[in-house]
DRENZAKE-534321 format. One record per residue: residue number from 1; x, y, z of N, C-alpha, C, O in turn. Coordinates in Angstrom, 1 decimal. Example, Ala and Ser with C-alpha at 12.3 -4.5 7.8 and 13.67 -1.06 7.14 Angstrom:
// residues 2
FILO  resi  n_east  n_north    n_up  ca_east  ca_north   ca_up  c_east  c_north    c_up  o_east  o_north    o_up
FILO     1    13.2     -5.7     7.8     12.3      -4.5     7.8    13.2     -3.3     7.8    14.2     -3.3     8.5
FILO     2    12.8     -2.2     7.1     13.7      -1.1     7.1    12.9      0.0     7.9    13.4      1.1     8.0
// end
This chain:
// residues 83
FILO  resi  n_east  n_north    n_up  ca_east  ca_north   ca_up  c_east  c_north    c_up  o_east  o_north    o_up
FILO     1   -23.6     88.1   119.0    -23.6      89.2   119.9   -24.9     89.9   119.8   -25.4     90.2   118.7
FILO     2   -25.6     90.1   121.0    -26.8      90.8   121.0   -26.6     92.3   121.0   -25.7     92.8   121.7
FILO     3   -27.3     93.0   120.1    -27.2      94.5   120.1   -28.0     95.2   121.2   -29.1     94.7   121.5
FILO     4   -27.5     96.3   121.7    -28.2      97.1   122.6   -29.2     97.9   121.8   -28.9     98.3   120.7
FILO     5   -30.4     98.1   122.3    -31.4      98.9   121.6   -31.5    100.3   122.2   -31.6    100.5   123.4
FILO     6   -31.4    101.3   121.3    -31.4     102.7   121.7   -32.3    103.5   120.8   -32.5    103.1   119.6
FILO     7   -32.7    104.7   121.2    -33.5     105.6   120.4   -32.6    106.2   119.3   -31.4    106.2   119.4
FILO     8   -33.2    106.7   118.3    -32.5     107.4   117.2   -31.7    108.5   117.8   -30.5    108.7   117.4
FILO     9   -32.3    109.3   118.7    -31.6     110.5   119.3   -30.4    110.0   120.1   -29.3    110.6   120.0
FILO    10   -30.5    108.9   120.8    -29.3     108.4   121.5   -28.2    107.9   120.6   -27.0    108.2   120.9
FILO    11   -28.6    107.3   119.5    -27.6     106.8   118.6   -26.9    108.0   117.9   -25.7    108.0   117.7
FILO    12   -27.7    109.0   117.5    -27.1     110.2   116.9   -26.1    110.9   117.9   -25.0    111.3   117.5
FILO    13   -26.4    110.9   119.2    -25.6     111.5   120.2   -24.3    110.7   120.3   -23.2    111.2   120.5
FILO    14   -24.4    109.4   120.3    -23.2     108.5   120.4   -22.3    108.7   119.2   -21.1    108.8   119.4
FILO    15   -22.9    108.7   118.1    -22.1     109.0   116.8   -21.4    110.3   116.9   -20.2    110.4   116.6
FILO    16   -22.1    111.3   117.3    -21.5     112.7   117.3   -20.4    112.7   118.3   -19.3    113.3   118.0
FILO    17   -20.5    112.1   119.5    -19.5     112.1   120.5   -18.3    111.3   120.0   -17.1    111.8   120.1
FILO    18   -18.5    110.2   119.3    -17.4     109.4   118.8   -16.7    110.2   117.7   -15.4    110.2   117.7
FILO    19   -17.4    110.7   116.8    -16.8     111.5   115.7   -16.0    112.7   116.2   -14.9    112.9   115.7
FILO    20   -16.6    113.4   117.1    -15.9     114.6   117.6   -14.6    114.3   118.3   -13.7    115.1   118.4
FILO    21   -14.5    113.1   118.8    -13.3     112.6   119.5   -12.2    112.2   118.5   -11.0    112.1   118.9
FILO    22   -12.5    112.1   117.3    -11.5     111.7   116.3   -10.8    113.0   115.8   -11.3    114.1   115.8
FILO    23    -9.6    112.7   115.3     -8.6     113.8   114.9    -9.3    114.7   113.8    -9.9    114.2   112.8
FILO    24    -9.2    116.0   114.0     -9.7     117.0   113.1   -11.2    117.1   113.0   -11.7    117.7   112.1
FILO    25   -11.9    116.5   113.9    -13.4     116.4   113.8   -14.1    117.0   115.0   -15.3    116.8   115.1
FILO    26   -13.5    117.8   115.8    -14.1     118.3   117.0   -15.2    119.3   116.7   -16.1    119.6   117.6
FILO    27   -15.2    119.9   115.5    -16.2     120.9   115.1   -17.4    120.3   114.3   -18.2    121.1   113.8
FILO    28   -17.5    119.0   114.2    -18.6     118.4   113.5   -19.9    118.8   114.2   -20.0    118.7   115.4
FILO    29   -20.9    119.4   113.5    -22.0     120.0   114.1   -23.2    119.0   114.4   -23.8    119.1   115.4
FILO    30   -23.4    118.1   113.4    -24.6     117.3   113.5   -24.5    116.1   112.7   -23.9    116.1   111.6
FILO    31   -25.2    115.0   113.1    -25.3     113.7   112.4   -26.7    113.3   112.5   -27.3    113.3   113.6
FILO    32   -27.3    112.9   111.4    -28.7     112.4   111.4   -28.8    111.0   110.8   -28.1    110.7   109.8
FILO    33   -29.5    110.1   111.5    -29.7     108.8   111.1   -31.1    108.5   110.8   -32.0    109.3   111.2
FILO    34   -31.4    107.4   110.1    -32.8     107.0   109.9   -32.8    105.5   109.9   -31.8    104.8   109.7
FILO    35   -34.0    105.0   110.3    -34.2     103.5   110.3   -34.2    103.0   108.9   -34.6    103.7   107.9
FILO    36   -33.8    101.8   108.7    -33.7     101.1   107.4   -33.9     99.6   107.6   -33.8     99.1   108.7
FILO    37   -34.1     98.9   106.5    -34.1      97.5   106.6   -32.7     97.0   106.8   -31.8     97.5   106.1
FILO    38   -32.5     96.0   107.6    -31.1      95.4   107.8   -30.6     94.9   106.4   -31.3     94.2   105.7
FILO    39   -29.4     95.3   106.1    -28.7      94.8   104.9   -27.3     94.4   105.2   -26.8     94.8   106.3
FILO    40   -26.7     93.7   104.3    -25.3      93.3   104.5   -24.3     94.5   104.7   -23.4     94.4   105.5
FILO    41   -24.5     95.5   103.9    -23.5      96.6   104.0   -23.7     97.5   105.3   -23.0     98.4   105.5
FILO    42   -24.8     97.2   106.1    -25.0      97.9   107.3   -24.7     97.0   108.5   -25.2     97.2   109.6
FILO    43   -24.0     95.9   108.3    -23.6      94.9   109.3   -24.9     94.3   109.9   -24.9     93.9   111.1
FILO    44   -26.0     94.3   109.2    -27.3      93.8   109.7   -28.0     94.8   110.6   -29.0     94.4   111.2
FILO    45   -27.5     96.0   110.7    -28.1      97.0   111.5   -29.4     97.6   110.9   -29.6     97.4   109.7
FILO    46   -30.3     98.2   111.7    -31.5      98.7   111.2   -31.5    100.2   111.1   -32.6    100.8   111.1
FILO    47   -30.3    100.8   111.0    -30.2     102.3   110.9   -29.0    102.6   110.0   -28.0    101.8   110.0
FILO    48   -29.0    103.8   109.4    -27.8     104.3   108.7   -27.8    105.8   108.8   -28.8    106.4   109.0
FILO    49   -26.6    106.3   108.6    -26.5     107.8   108.6   -27.0    108.4   107.3   -26.7    107.8   106.2
FILO    50   -27.8    109.4   107.3    -28.4     110.0   106.1   -27.8    111.4   105.9   -27.8    111.9   104.7
FILO    51   -27.3    112.1   106.9    -26.6     113.4   106.7   -25.6    113.7   107.8   -25.8    113.3   108.9
FILO    52   -24.6    114.5   107.4    -23.6     114.9   108.3   -23.4    116.4   108.0   -23.1    116.8   106.9
FILO    53   -23.4    117.2   109.1    -23.1     118.6   109.0   -21.7    118.8   109.6   -21.5    118.7   110.8
FILO    54   -20.7    118.9   108.7    -19.3     119.0   109.2   -19.0    120.2   110.1   -17.9    120.3   110.7
FILO    55   -19.9    121.2   110.1    -19.6     122.4   110.8   -18.2    123.0   110.3   -18.1    123.2   109.2
FILO    56   -17.3    123.2   111.3    -16.0     123.8   110.9   -15.0    122.8   110.6   -13.8    123.1   110.3
FILO    57   -15.4    121.5   110.6    -14.4     120.4   110.3   -14.4    120.2   108.7   -15.3    120.5   108.0
FILO    58   -13.3    119.6   108.3    -13.2     119.2   106.9   -14.2    118.2   106.5   -14.4    117.2   107.3
FILO    59   -14.9    118.3   105.4    -15.8     117.3   104.9   -15.1    115.9   104.8   -15.7    114.9   105.2
FILO    60   -13.9    115.9   104.3    -13.2     114.7   104.1   -12.9    114.0   105.4   -13.2    112.8   105.6
FILO    61   -12.4    114.7   106.4    -12.1     114.1   107.7   -13.4    113.7   108.4   -13.5    112.6   109.0
FILO    62   -14.4    114.5   108.4    -15.7     114.2   109.0   -16.3    113.0   108.4   -16.8    112.1   109.1
FILO    63   -16.3    112.9   107.0    -16.9     111.7   106.4   -16.2    110.4   106.8   -16.8    109.4   107.0
FILO    64   -14.9    110.5   106.8    -14.1     109.3   107.2   -14.4    108.9   108.7   -14.6    107.7   109.0
FILO    65   -14.5    109.9   109.5    -14.7     109.6   110.9   -16.1    109.0   111.1   -16.3    108.1   112.0
FILO    66   -17.1    109.5   110.4    -18.5     109.0   110.5   -18.5    107.5   110.0   -19.2    106.7   110.6
FILO    67   -17.8    107.2   109.0    -17.8     105.8   108.5   -17.2    104.9   109.5   -17.7    103.8   109.7
FILO    68   -16.1    105.3   110.2    -15.5     104.5   111.2   -16.5    104.3   112.4   -16.7    103.2   112.8
FILO    69   -17.0    105.4   112.9    -17.9     105.3   114.0   -19.2    104.5   113.7   -19.7    103.7   114.5
FILO    70   -19.7    104.8   112.5    -21.0     104.1   112.1   -20.7    102.6   112.0   -21.5    101.8   112.5
FILO    71   -19.6    102.2   111.4    -19.3     100.8   111.2   -19.3    100.1   112.6   -19.8     98.9   112.7
FILO    72   -18.6    100.7   113.5    -18.5     100.1   114.9   -19.9    100.1   115.6   -20.3     99.0   116.1
FILO    73   -20.6    101.2   115.6    -21.9     101.3   116.3   -22.9    100.4   115.7   -23.8     99.9   116.4
FILO    74   -22.9    100.2   114.4    -23.9      99.4   113.7   -23.8     97.9   114.2   -24.8     97.2   114.1
FILO    75   -22.6     97.6   114.6    -22.4      96.2   115.1   -22.9     96.1   116.6   -23.1     95.0   117.1
FILO    76   -23.0     97.2   117.3    -23.3      97.2   118.7   -24.7     97.6   119.0   -25.2     97.2   120.1
FILO    77   -25.4     98.5   118.2    -26.6      99.1   118.6   -27.7     99.0   117.5   -27.4     99.2   116.3
FILO    78   -28.9     98.7   117.9    -30.0      98.7   117.0   -30.9     99.9   117.4   -30.9    100.3   118.6
FILO    79   -31.6    100.5   116.5    -32.5     101.7   116.8   -33.9    101.2   117.2   -34.4    100.2   116.6
FILO    80   -34.5    101.9   118.1    -35.8     101.6   118.5   -36.7    102.5   117.6   -36.5    103.7   117.6
FILO    81   -37.7    101.9   117.0    -38.6     102.6   116.1   -39.4    103.5   117.0   -39.9    103.1   118.1
FILO    82   -39.6    104.8   116.6    -40.4     105.7   117.4   -41.9    105.2   117.4   -42.3    104.7   116.4
FILO    83   -42.6    105.5   118.5    -44.0     105.0   118.6   -44.9    106.1   118.0   -46.1    105.8   118.0
// end
């Protein structure tokens, strides 16, 4: 399967939307990703989450929601390196 290429900001927005849609996570404030070398534990993706601001959401729920969303999106989306 070919991955869609998106900017870091676009991926962060997709992650945030996905996470906020999950149970008890509507108040997650921010998610930051960074480019990385593709590795097995990132499904061969070239990005990973480096920080999550849970805002008013529980850290536990936010963390779990981010892991679910990240796992799915890493299989679908590659990040475009900024110029």
